[in-house]
Rosetta silent file (secondary structure, phi, psi, omega in degrees, C-alpha in Angstrom):
SEQUENCE: XXXXXXXXXXXXXXXXXXXXXXXXXXXXXXXXXXXXXXXXXXXXXXXXXXXXXXXXXXXXXXXXXXXXXXXXXXXXXXXXXXXXXXXXXXXXXXXXXXXXXXXXXXXXXXXXXXXXXXXXXXXXXXXXXXXXXXXXXXXXXXXXXXXXXXXXXXXXXXXXXXXXXXXXXXXXXXXXXXXXXXXXXXXXXXXXXXXXXXXXXXXXXXXXXXXXXXXXXXXXXXXXXXXXXXXXXXXXXXXXXXXXXXXXXXXXXXXXXXXXXXXX
SCORE:     score description
SCORE:     0.000 S_00000001
   1 L     0.000  130.206  179.228   13.768   10.480  -15.706 S_00000001
   2 E   -84.315  134.815 -176.452   10.370   11.389  -14.335 S_00000001
   3 E  -119.686  127.666  175.997    7.525    9.354  -15.747 S_00000001
   4 E  -102.826  125.329 -176.900    3.892   10.397  -15.718 S_00000001
   5 E  -104.881  127.025 -179.895    1.457    7.503  -15.922 S_00000001
   6 E  -111.112  124.301  177.424   -2.017    8.099  -17.326 S_00000001
   7 E  -112.446  115.510 -172.829   -4.763    5.573  -16.650 S_00000001
   8 L   -77.312  -24.759  179.310   -7.790    6.191  -18.824 S_00000001
   9 L   -69.061  119.098 -176.628  -10.137    3.901  -16.944 S_00000001
  10 L  -113.034   28.749 -179.539  -11.992    6.154  -14.501 S_00000001
  11 L   -66.350  -26.527  175.913  -14.253    3.602  -12.872 S_00000001
  12 L   -95.613  125.311 -177.271  -12.567    4.341   -9.542 S_00000001
  13 L   -70.116  149.107  176.523  -13.303    7.856   -8.387 S_00000001
  14 L   -80.725  154.581  178.076  -10.450   10.186   -7.515 S_00000001
  15 L   -63.054  145.907 -178.660  -10.174   11.470   -3.971 S_00000001
  16 L   -68.175  153.725  179.469  -12.045   14.676   -3.373 S_00000001
  17 L   -71.296  162.259 -178.885  -10.105   17.889   -3.236 S_00000001
  18 L    89.147 -167.663 -175.240   -9.284   19.473    0.078 S_00000001
  19 L   -68.100  132.879 -178.666   -8.501   17.758    3.344 S_00000001
  20 L   -70.095  150.992  175.686   -8.833   13.992    3.259 S_00000001
  21 L   -90.372  146.733  178.680  -11.319   12.247    5.506 S_00000001
  22 H   -56.687  -36.545 -176.407  -10.100    9.666    8.004 S_00000001
  23 H   -68.946   -7.137  176.056  -12.573    7.184    6.512 S_00000001
  24 H   -72.091  -15.333  168.945  -10.674    7.266    3.188 S_00000001
  25 L   -86.976  120.650 -171.654   -8.314    4.798    4.804 S_00000001
  26 H   -67.314  -29.144  177.905  -10.188    1.507    4.484 S_00000001
  27 H   -66.703  -46.351  177.757   -8.715    0.014    7.641 S_00000001
  28 H   -66.001  -37.166 -178.545   -9.955    2.925    9.748 S_00000001
  29 H   -65.740  -21.540 -179.849  -13.285    2.940    7.911 S_00000001
  30 L   -79.759   -7.917  178.295  -13.854   -0.675    8.986 S_00000001
  31 L   -72.792  150.089  170.465  -13.937    0.351   12.650 S_00000001
  32 L   -57.849  147.429 -173.184  -17.260    0.707   14.470 S_00000001
  33 H   -55.541  -41.062 -177.149  -18.372    4.347   14.384 S_00000001
  34 H   -68.450  -33.711  178.444  -17.917    4.899   18.101 S_00000001
  35 H   -70.723  -40.865  178.448  -14.362    3.542   18.044 S_00000001
  36 H   -65.618  -38.796  179.404  -13.404    5.685   15.068 S_00000001
  37 H   -63.212  -39.572  179.563  -14.915    8.751   16.729 S_00000001
  38 H   -69.734  -33.537 -177.203  -12.833    8.162   19.866 S_00000001
  39 H   -79.544  -29.634 -169.091   -9.661    7.620   17.831 S_00000001
  40 H   -56.132  -41.212 -179.977  -10.079   10.523   15.434 S_00000001
  41 L   -61.484  -18.310 -178.180   -8.790   13.354   17.698 S_00000001
  42 L   -95.364   -2.752 -179.976   -5.469   11.514   17.960 S_00000001
  43 L   -92.317  123.129 -178.463   -5.022   11.134   14.179 S_00000001
  44 E  -104.026  134.219  174.497   -2.801   13.806   12.630 S_00000001
  45 E   -59.443  141.933 -175.730   -2.847   14.698    8.903 S_00000001
  46 E  -145.898  129.396 -179.036    0.411   13.629    7.260 S_00000001
  47 E   -91.155  133.804  174.080    1.691   14.268    3.726 S_00000001
  48 E   -96.614  114.009 -179.579    3.356   11.504    1.745 S_00000001
  49 L  -102.566  127.039 -176.320    6.071   13.063   -0.426 S_00000001
  50 L   -54.324  128.116  177.170    7.384   10.880   -3.251 S_00000001
  51 L    86.409   -2.344 -177.840   10.796    9.446   -2.439 S_00000001
  52 L   -89.094  137.683  176.178   10.797   10.513    1.212 S_00000001
  53 E   -75.535  125.287  179.024   11.734    8.072    3.964 S_00000001
  54 E  -109.710  -10.494  179.643    8.880    7.822    6.476 S_00000001
  55 E  -155.490  125.369 -174.775   10.309    4.961    8.523 S_00000001
  56 L  -104.881  138.345  177.917   13.982    4.069    8.873 S_00000001
  57 L   -60.002  131.617  177.844   15.387    0.592    9.320 S_00000001
  58 L    82.488   -0.802  179.879   16.768    0.074   12.824 S_00000001
  59 L  -101.592  155.962  178.983   15.123    3.235   14.168 S_00000001
  60 E   -60.636  142.184  175.357   12.345    3.400   16.786 S_00000001
  61 L   -89.270  101.140 -176.427    8.786    3.193   15.452 S_00000001
  62 L   -97.103  -19.815 -178.276    7.237    6.314   16.933 S_00000001
  63 E  -136.824  150.396  165.919    4.273    6.637   14.571 S_00000001
  64 E  -111.445  145.712 -171.849    1.980    4.402   12.576 S_00000001
  65 E  -121.004  129.696  178.601    0.744    5.782    9.261 S_00000001
  66 E  -111.589   98.110  179.645   -2.676    5.232    7.643 S_00000001
  67 E   -65.041  142.835  170.937   -2.529    6.312    3.955 S_00000001
  68 L  -108.214  -17.802  171.175   -5.642    7.828    2.406 S_00000001
  69 L  -160.358  175.754 -175.725   -3.944    8.075   -0.991 S_00000001
  70 L    76.142 -174.493 -174.196   -0.412    7.512   -2.214 S_00000001
  71 E  -152.119  136.853  176.374    1.634    4.433   -1.433 S_00000001
  72 E  -110.795  128.113  176.023    4.329    3.449    1.077 S_00000001
  73 E  -100.830  132.349  172.824    6.870    0.782    0.136 S_00000001
  74 E   -97.958  118.816 -170.963    8.531   -1.285    2.854 S_00000001
  75 E  -110.607  141.834  168.780   12.009   -2.135    1.606 S_00000001
  76 E   -96.967  120.370 -178.712   14.582   -4.753    2.515 S_00000001
  77 E  -108.969  136.052  177.975   18.024   -3.202    2.085 S_00000001
  78 L   -95.790  166.941 -176.550   21.234   -5.171    1.691 S_00000001
  79 L   -64.323  -24.031  179.693   24.709   -4.108    2.804 S_00000001
  80 L   -86.849    5.615  176.644   25.700   -3.295   -0.785 S_00000001
  81 L    95.890  -13.457  178.342   22.883   -0.747   -1.071 S_00000001
  82 L   -69.442  153.428 -178.433   20.513   -2.840   -3.139 S_00000001
  83 E  -145.195  154.777  174.743   16.878   -2.943   -2.065 S_00000001
  84 E  -143.233  147.325 -178.150   13.680   -4.778   -2.908 S_00000001
  85 E   -75.329  126.706  176.159   10.093   -4.116   -1.917 S_00000001
  86 E   -92.579  -37.818  179.418    8.743   -6.481    0.744 S_00000001
  87 E  -152.560  154.074  173.676    5.272   -4.934    1.027 S_00000001
  88 E  -117.813  128.128 -177.550    3.289   -2.011   -0.328 S_00000001
  89 E  -110.198  113.891  177.635    1.005   -0.151    2.069 S_00000001
  90 L  -113.435 -154.485 -173.274   -1.871    1.733    0.527 S_00000001
  91 L   -73.572   -1.459  175.793   -5.210    3.036    1.723 S_00000001
  92 L   -90.209   -1.437 -170.541   -6.260   -0.459    2.810 S_00000001
  93 L  -146.508 -154.816 -172.697   -3.669   -0.599    5.568 S_00000001
  94 L  -147.959  134.005  173.532   -1.205    0.794    8.055 S_00000001
  95 E   -98.652  135.130 -179.953    2.578    1.211    8.115 S_00000001
  96 L   115.902   26.340 -177.225    4.306    0.643   11.440 S_00000001
  97 L   -56.222  -30.453  178.267    3.081   -2.795   12.533 S_00000001
  98 H   -53.863  -30.180  178.392    6.092   -3.389   14.845 S_00000001
  99 H   -63.760  -31.823  178.376    4.490   -0.876   17.225 S_00000001
 100 H   -81.880  -35.094 -173.676    1.492   -3.200   17.507 S_00000001
 101 H   -84.350   -0.014  176.969    3.488   -6.425   17.625 S_00000001
 102 L    99.324   -1.002  178.093    5.638   -5.338   20.548 S_00000001
 103 L   -80.936  157.455  177.837    8.722   -4.318   18.617 S_00000001
 104 L  -110.061  -25.884 -178.529   10.521   -1.045   19.238 S_00000001
 105 E  -114.870  148.772  178.807   12.663   -0.811   16.093 S_00000001
 106 L   -82.808  127.571  177.490   11.631   -1.034   12.458 S_00000001
 107 L   -80.647  -11.412 -176.235   13.159   -4.019   10.620 S_00000001
 108 L  -128.448  162.620  173.415   12.412   -2.391    7.245 S_00000001
 109 E   -97.226  133.930  177.597   12.737    0.997    5.600 S_00000001
 110 E  -108.185  126.668 -179.820    9.510    2.742    4.619 S_00000001
 111 E  -127.525  136.658  172.284    9.510    5.115    1.635 S_00000001
 112 E   -72.075  109.869 -177.307    6.665    7.081    0.083 S_00000001
 113 E   -88.434  -24.090  175.599    6.813    5.786   -3.457 S_00000001
 114 E  -137.107  135.372 -177.073    3.901    7.905   -4.714 S_00000001
 115 L   -64.554  152.336  179.419    2.802   11.201   -3.206 S_00000001
 116 E   175.961 -164.705 -179.154   -0.493   11.355   -1.367 S_00000001
 117 E  -113.774  164.247 -179.704   -2.172   11.951    1.956 S_00000001
 118 E  -163.603  171.562  167.688   -2.282   10.024    5.204 S_00000001
 119 E  -124.437  147.280  176.834   -3.008   10.217    8.895 S_00000001
 120 E  -123.719  152.597 -177.405   -0.563    9.210   11.575 S_00000001
 121 E  -132.724  135.839 -179.644   -1.086    7.979   15.114 S_00000001
 122 E   -63.556  146.190  179.557    1.550    7.824   17.817 S_00000001
 123 H   -61.258  -35.384  178.995    2.786    4.324   18.623 S_00000001
 124 H   -63.164  -43.473  179.235    2.011    4.955   22.278 S_00000001
 125 H   -66.494  -39.001  178.181   -1.618    5.800   21.469 S_00000001
 126 H   -57.894  -44.350 -179.440   -1.905    2.750   19.211 S_00000001
 127 H   -64.007  -35.483  178.007   -0.859    0.509   22.069 S_00000001
 128 H   -70.644  -30.394 -176.787   -3.439    2.098   24.365 S_00000001
 129 H   -88.515   -6.125 -178.484   -6.162    1.664   21.745 S_00000001
 130 L  -116.564   37.444  174.223   -5.352   -1.985   20.998 S_00000001
 131 L   -68.193  156.179  178.721   -5.807   -3.506   24.442 S_00000001
 132 L   -51.889  132.491  179.624   -7.407   -6.983   24.529 S_00000001
 133 L    96.931   -9.099 -178.526  -11.077   -6.790   23.641 S_00000001
 134 L   -82.667  151.061  178.739  -10.843   -3.617   21.547 S_00000001
 135 H   -65.946  -37.974 -179.221  -12.251   -3.397   18.043 S_00000001
 136 H   -65.219  -37.823  178.058   -9.040   -1.840   16.729 S_00000001
 137 H   -62.150  -45.983 -179.961   -6.992   -4.744   18.092 S_00000001
 138 H   -60.710  -39.287 -178.237   -9.236   -7.295   16.379 S_00000001
 139 H   -71.146  -43.587 -179.337   -8.993   -5.395   13.100 S_00000001
 140 H   -67.890  -32.466  174.546   -5.213   -4.917   13.214 S_00000001
 141 H   -61.654  -43.931  177.899   -4.784   -8.619   14.027 S_00000001
 142 H   -64.111  -40.494 -179.834   -6.725   -9.480   10.874 S_00000001
 143 H   -65.396  -40.545  178.430   -4.684   -6.956    8.905 S_00000001
 144 H   -58.815  -44.828  178.396   -1.411   -8.401   10.214 S_00000001
 145 H   -61.819  -42.437  178.913   -2.448  -11.838    9.011 S_00000001
 146 H   -65.168  -37.959 -179.400   -3.391  -10.416    5.612 S_00000001
 147 H   -69.659  -36.002  176.315   -0.095   -8.545    5.297 S_00000001
 148 H   -64.300  -41.108  177.566    1.893  -11.683    6.098 S_00000001
 149 H   -64.333  -39.018  179.287   -0.030  -13.541    3.393 S_00000001
 150 H   -66.570  -39.420  178.644    0.642  -10.691    0.946 S_00000001
 151 H   -64.707  -39.634  177.873    4.372  -10.723    1.760 S_00000001
 152 H   -64.747  -39.773  178.363    4.516  -14.469    1.152 S_00000001
 153 H   -64.488  -38.675  179.596    2.732  -14.010   -2.175 S_00000001
 154 H   -65.430  -35.771  177.637    5.206  -11.295   -3.154 S_00000001
 155 H   -62.337  -44.951  177.429    8.099  -13.625   -2.429 S_00000001
 156 H   -64.702  -36.107 -179.686    6.642  -16.207   -4.802 S_00000001
 157 H   -63.099  -45.505  179.991    5.974  -13.451   -7.337 S_00000001
 158 H   -62.681  -36.914 -175.304    9.608  -12.314   -7.342 S_00000001
 159 H   -75.657  -38.414 -167.002   10.813  -15.880   -7.716 S_00000001
 160 H  -115.051  -18.083 -172.991    8.496  -17.171  -10.446 S_00000001
 161 L  -104.724  149.848 -177.142    6.884  -14.336  -12.426 S_00000001
 162 L   -70.294  154.683 -178.655    8.263  -12.282  -15.267 S_00000001
 163 H   -59.358  -37.035  179.350    9.175   -8.620  -14.791 S_00000001
 164 H   -58.959  -45.148  179.817    6.465   -7.629  -17.261 S_00000001
 165 H   -66.112  -41.204 -179.086    3.781   -9.274  -15.131 S_00000001
 166 H   -68.804  -34.723  176.604    5.154   -7.797  -11.926 S_00000001
 167 H   -64.158  -43.966  177.419    5.316   -4.334  -13.474 S_00000001
 168 H   -61.836  -41.409  178.331    1.642   -4.581  -14.459 S_00000001
 169 H   -61.667  -43.552 -179.358    0.800   -5.723  -10.937 S_00000001
 170 H   -60.128  -43.235  179.681    2.695   -2.789   -9.434 S_00000001
 171 H   -64.412  -36.894  177.951    0.766   -0.307  -11.588 S_00000001
 172 H   -65.218  -46.738  179.645   -2.530   -1.904  -10.541 S_00000001
 173 H   -60.787  -42.540  179.746   -1.678   -1.714   -6.844 S_00000001
 174 H   -64.752  -43.432  178.872   -0.621    1.899   -7.220 S_00000001
 175 H   -60.863  -42.152  177.947   -3.776    2.817   -9.106 S_00000001
 176 H   -60.169  -37.332 -172.863   -5.915    1.223   -6.393 S_00000001
 177 H   -82.434  -45.710 -175.092   -4.126    3.188   -3.713 S_00000001
 178 H   -81.324  -26.720  179.980   -3.728    6.665   -5.173 S_00000001
 179 L    54.446   31.485  175.304   -7.126    6.721   -6.951 S_00000001
 180 L  -119.005  147.472  179.965   -5.707    9.281   -9.355 S_00000001
 181 L   -77.224  -16.902  177.670   -5.592    8.918  -13.131 S_00000001
 182 E  -132.858  144.618  172.477   -2.032   10.276  -13.255 S_00000001
 183 E  -156.893  158.457 -173.778    0.976    9.817  -11.023 S_00000001
 184 E  -112.469  148.217  175.194    4.739   10.269  -11.339 S_00000001
 185 E  -161.901  167.202  176.528    7.662    7.939  -10.729 S_00000001
 186 E  -108.771  155.771  176.523   11.153    7.297  -12.048 S_00000001
 187 H   -60.866  -39.077 -179.180   12.429    4.235  -13.858 S_00000001
 188 H   -63.451  -42.439 -179.571   15.119    3.880  -11.216 S_00000001
 189 H   -66.136  -42.122  178.491   12.574    3.918   -8.405 S_00000001
 190 H   -62.328  -39.051  177.621   10.387    1.384  -10.198 S_00000001
 191 H   -61.773  -39.698  177.227   13.436   -0.847  -10.683 S_00000001
 192 H   -63.700  -40.966 -179.401   14.088   -0.706   -6.939 S_00000001
 193 H   -63.827  -36.896 -176.977   10.494   -1.671   -6.184 S_00000001
 194 H   -89.462  -10.742 -179.952   10.689   -4.660   -8.507 S_00000001
 195 L    71.219   34.250  179.262   14.206   -5.672   -7.489 S_00000001
 196 L  -130.876  169.147  175.978   15.568   -5.574  -11.037 S_00000001
 197 L   -73.764  159.556 -177.895   18.008   -3.454  -12.999 S_00000001
 198 H   -58.215  -36.749  179.016   16.733   -0.362  -14.765 S_00000001
 199 H   -60.102  -34.297  178.327   17.213   -2.070  -18.131 S_00000001
 200 H   -64.917  -36.282  176.917   14.768   -4.744  -16.985 S_00000001
 201 H   -65.845  -43.095  178.988   12.117   -2.097  -16.364 S_00000001
 202 H   -60.210  -39.615  178.343   12.642   -0.660  -19.850 S_00000001
 203 H   -65.725  -39.993  179.579   12.180   -4.134  -21.325 S_00000001
 204 H   -65.373  -42.594  178.457    8.981   -4.659  -19.319 S_00000001
 205 H   -62.900  -40.775  177.682    7.593   -1.322  -20.439 S_00000001
 206 H   -63.284  -40.293  179.479    8.433   -2.206  -24.035 S_00000001
 207 H   -65.606  -40.305  178.558    6.681   -5.569  -23.731 S_00000001
 208 H   -67.024  -35.186  176.997    3.559   -3.943  -22.305 S_00000001
 209 H   -66.542  -41.572  179.307    3.624   -1.409  -25.138 S_00000001
 210 H   -62.874  -31.029  178.648    3.910   -4.177  -27.722 S_00000001
 211 L   -78.512   -7.898  179.783    0.827   -5.821  -26.226 S_00000001
 212 L    82.087    9.247  179.660   -1.085   -2.571  -26.673 S_00000001
 213 L   -76.911  -37.214  178.603   -1.709   -2.205  -22.937 S_00000001
 214 E  -132.749  161.043  171.538    0.273    1.024  -22.664 S_00000001
 215 E  -125.995  137.988 -177.739    1.703    3.664  -24.975 S_00000001
 216 E  -121.369  119.239  179.516    4.932    5.472  -24.159 S_00000001
 217 E  -135.523  112.832  175.767    5.713    8.893  -25.645 S_00000001
 218 L    51.627   47.245  175.972    8.525   11.066  -24.288 S_00000001
 219 L    81.211   -0.414  176.555    8.315    9.687  -20.789 S_00000001
 220 E  -104.226  124.726 -179.400    4.514    9.822  -20.648 S_00000001
 221 E  -104.374  131.294  175.072    2.792    6.479  -20.293 S_00000001
 222 E  -113.838  124.035  176.276   -0.826    5.993  -21.323 S_00000001
 223 E  -103.547  115.882 -168.316   -2.657    2.901  -20.085 S_00000001
 224 L   -69.912  -35.257 -179.321   -5.595    2.358  -22.388 S_00000001
 225 L  -159.296  150.322 -178.538   -7.831    0.299  -20.104 S_00000001
 226 H   -65.407  -41.056 -178.350   -7.865   -1.299  -16.694 S_00000001
 227 H   -60.662  -39.866  178.814   -8.907   -4.710  -18.004 S_00000001
 228 H   -65.154  -37.026  178.571   -5.867   -4.875  -20.273 S_00000001
 229 H   -67.718  -39.997  178.131   -3.581   -4.042  -17.385 S_00000001
 230 H   -65.915  -37.582  178.752   -5.153   -6.759  -15.234 S_00000001
 231 H   -66.450  -30.491 -179.790   -4.768   -9.282  -18.037 S_00000001
 232 H   -79.377  -16.677 -177.608   -1.071   -8.411  -18.286 S_00000001
 233 L   -82.387  160.008  173.231   -0.548   -8.905  -14.555 S_00000001
 234 L   -77.823  174.993 -178.268    0.252  -12.159  -12.803 S_00000001
 235 L   -65.580  -17.422 -173.543   -2.221  -13.884  -10.500 S_00000001
 236 H   -63.415  -32.676  178.024   -0.638  -12.252   -7.458 S_00000001
 237 H   -59.621  -48.690 -178.080   -2.578   -9.014   -7.891 S_00000001
 238 H   -65.178  -42.669 -177.282   -5.915  -10.841   -7.618 S_00000001
 239 H   -62.519  -48.172 -178.227   -4.794  -13.078   -4.746 S_00000001
 240 H   -69.263  -38.812  179.578   -3.499  -10.221   -2.589 S_00000001
 241 H   -61.120  -43.617  178.906   -6.427   -7.961   -3.442 S_00000001
 242 H   -64.371  -38.099  179.053   -8.896  -10.619   -2.323 S_00000001
 243 H   -62.882  -46.071 -178.559   -6.942  -11.187    0.879 S_00000001
 244 H   -72.010  -36.268  177.276   -6.980   -7.515    1.786 S_00000001
 245 H   -62.261  -32.854  178.123  -10.601   -7.037    0.782 S_00000001
 246 H   -65.466  -25.943  179.121  -11.490   -9.813    3.225 S_00000001
 247 H   -86.502  -58.747 -171.524   -9.923   -7.689    5.972 S_00000001
 248 H   -86.861   -6.525  175.619  -10.917   -4.122    5.171 S_00000001
 249 L   -73.188  -10.144  178.741  -14.206   -5.002    3.494 S_00000001
 250 L   -66.489  137.582  170.161  -15.597   -5.458    6.981 S_00000001
 251 L   -89.474  170.483 -179.058  -18.005   -2.821    8.156 S_00000001
 252 H   -55.823  -39.568  179.937  -18.096   -1.633   11.747 S_00000001
 253 H   -64.306  -35.211  179.608  -20.918   -4.012   12.552 S_00000001
 254 H   -68.122  -36.046  175.837  -18.902   -6.948   11.206 S_00000001
 255 H   -63.451  -40.411  176.565  -15.981   -6.062   13.456 S_00000001
 256 H   -60.963  -39.992  178.058  -18.417   -6.068   16.350 S_00000001
 257 H   -64.036  -38.517  178.747  -19.619   -9.512   15.290 S_00000001
 258 H   -61.733  -42.745  179.072  -16.030  -10.739   15.205 S_00000001
 259 H   -63.719  -40.668 -178.439  -15.509   -9.562   18.776 S_00000001
 260 H   -66.957  -36.323  177.710  -18.701  -11.258   19.929 S_00000001
 261 H   -62.312  -30.049  179.167  -17.610  -14.520   18.268 S_00000001
 262 L   -84.723   -4.523 -178.480  -14.458  -14.378   20.371 S_00000001
 263 L    77.215   23.801 -177.764  -16.512  -13.801   23.504 S_00000001
 264 L   -99.314    0.000    0.000  -15.028  -10.314   23.998 S_00000001
């Protein structure tokens, strides 16, 4: 069943129509202007189609992807076909870190969980642009550290927090990334992201409805306000958001300062 989610809080602007700008990816926007200008000719527009595999487990990492909207889920798949989300990559980050870390094969499967736009960069070009002393290398190192912290937080979240809280967190992360008031997903896909059975998702949706945070009518979900959704979420949303903001909140000048502090 396809589900359309409506978020009435419009404090975050939607992406402008037409071709996305490279700077809509917060990681790229944190680069010094001259570095971004040099990199831009090598960035190719790339569409994120909901449900499409963009990176396959055990396959070579040939591209890294910088979302400008939409969301990429990195999944751990078991031999029996079950899967759970290890990380979610939105407009604050980059999918394809093994290319930076020296790996050749992807240990995880990457799926576009919500449609949107992105730019991609060849893994070979990424390696050339992240030589010691480069601004992009310093930034991706910070991002790698932030993503590891986020993955650790997600592990604790799966272990200790209720499905209702995790569902609210997932909707918040998605809203931050797509910057659209409506987006579509299926209950089955959401269950895969949360690592629970579909019935568990239905129970979580019912609990959120009972709290007055959302209303569900014929597969259409209305979320009345952002504050209510945040209150329904566990602490993990705030912790991970702060971690990532510390990375991508840097302006180009701050990245330059970081390099100077390292003596580069």
